[in-house]
C-alpha positions as CSV (number, residue, x, y, z in Angstrom):
1,X,108.2,123.6,99.4
2,X,107.1,127.1,100.4
3,X,104.4,127.3,102.9
4,X,102.4,129.8,100.6
5,X,101.1,128.0,97.7
6,X,98.1,128.1,95.8
7,X,96.4,125.3,93.6
8,X,95.4,127.1,90.5
9,X,94.6,124.4,87.9
10,X,93.5,120.8,87.7
11,X,93.1,118.4,85.0
12,X,92.5,114.7,84.3
13,X,93.1,112.3,81.4
14,X,92.2,108.8,80.3
15,X,94.7,107.7,77.5
16,X,94.1,104.1,76.5
17,X,94.3,102.3,79.8
18,X,96.3,104.8,81.6
19,X,94.6,107.4,83.9
20,X,96.0,110.6,85.7
21,X,94.7,113.6,87.7
22,X,96.9,116.5,88.5
23,X,96.6,119.8,90.3
24,X,99.0,122.7,89.4
25,X,100.6,124.9,92.5
26,X,102.1,128.2,92.3
27,X,103.8,130.2,94.7
28,X,102.2,133.2,96.3
29,X,102.8,136.0,95.9
30,X,105.5,135.5,93.3
31,X,103.2,133.4,91.0
32,X,105.7,131.0,89.8
33,X,105.0,127.4,89.2
34,X,106.2,125.1,92.0
35,X,104.8,121.8,90.7
36,X,102.0,119.4,90.3
37,X,100.2,117.0,92.6
38,X,99.5,113.9,90.4
39,X,98.0,110.4,90.8
40,X,98.3,107.9,88.1
41,X,97.2,104.4,87.6
42,X,96.1,101.9,84.9
43,X,93.1,99.9,84.5
44,X,92.1,96.7,82.4
45,X,95.4,95.7,81.2
46,X,99.4,96.3,81.2
47,X,101.3,97.9,82.5
48,X,99.2,97.2,85.7
49,X,100.0,100.2,87.7
50,X,98.4,100.5,91.2
51,X,97.4,104.2,92.0
52,X,100.2,106.2,93.1
53,X,100.6,109.8,94.2
54,X,103.5,111.9,93.3
55,X,104.6,115.5,93.7
56,X,106.4,116.7,90.5
57,X,108.6,119.3,91.3
58,X,109.2,121.7,88.6
59,X,112.4,123.4,89.7
60,X,114.0,120.1,90.5
61,X,112.3,118.2,87.7
62,X,111.9,115.2,90.1
63,X,109.0,113.1,91.2
64,X,108.8,112.7,94.9
65,X,106.7,110.3,96.9
66,X,104.0,111.8,98.7
67,X,101.9,111.2,101.7
68,X,98.5,113.1,102.6
69,X,97.5,113.7,106.2
70,X,93.8,113.7,107.0
71,X,93.8,116.4,109.6
72,X,92.8,120.0,109.2
73,X,95.1,123.1,108.6
74,X,98.1,123.8,106.7
75,X,100.6,121.1,105.7
76,X,98.5,118.3,104.5
77,X,101.0,117.0,101.9
78,X,104.4,115.5,103.2
79,X,107.0,114.6,100.7
80,X,108.9,111.5,101.5
81,X,111.9,111.7,99.0
82,X,112.2,111.1,95.4
83,X,110.8,108.2,93.9
84,X,113.8,106.0,93.0
85,X,111.6,103.0,92.1
86,X,109.1,104.6,89.8
87,X,108.3,102.8,86.6
88,X,110.2,104.6,83.8
89,X,107.0,104.3,81.8
90,X,104.9,105.8,84.4
91,X,107.4,108.5,84.8
92,X,107.5,109.3,81.1
93,X,103.6,109.3,81.1
94,X,103.6,111.9,84.0
95,X,106.1,114.2,82.7
96,X,104.6,114.3,79.1
97,X,101.1,114.8,80.4
98,X,102.0,117.4,82.9
99,X,104.2,119.4,80.0
100,X,100.7,119.1,77.8
101,X,98.6,120.5,80.8
102,X,101.0,123.3,81.8
103,X,101.1,124.5,78.1
104,X,97.3,124.6,78.1
105,X,97.3,126.5,81.4
106,X,99.9,129.1,80.0
107,X,97.7,129.6,76.9
108,X,94.5,130.1,79.1
109,X,96.4,132.5,81.2
110,X,97.6,134.6,78.0
111,X,94.1,134.7,76.9
112,X,93.1,136.6,80.1
113,X,95.4,139.3,79.9
């Protein structure tokens, strides 16, 4: 990931028993979408997902495992490779939700012009 990135949008969703929050990051100064930092989980029933954080890289269209460091300064997020063990249902939920959120963000940006 480029060192110069900016968080520009965040959302959360509760859909039946599935929950997720996400933060959209863009490159600076190009203003192109880099990806989303997301955390997804379930409550009170199947599919029984534990909370898990991912980086959804928009260029590669891949979900990467994420480790957050609790120090101060740049580089608080470390990617540890593509998540080859992600549940297909979780991956579909993340992709569909991020697509919806990104569309909403783009519509909001158009209104600002």
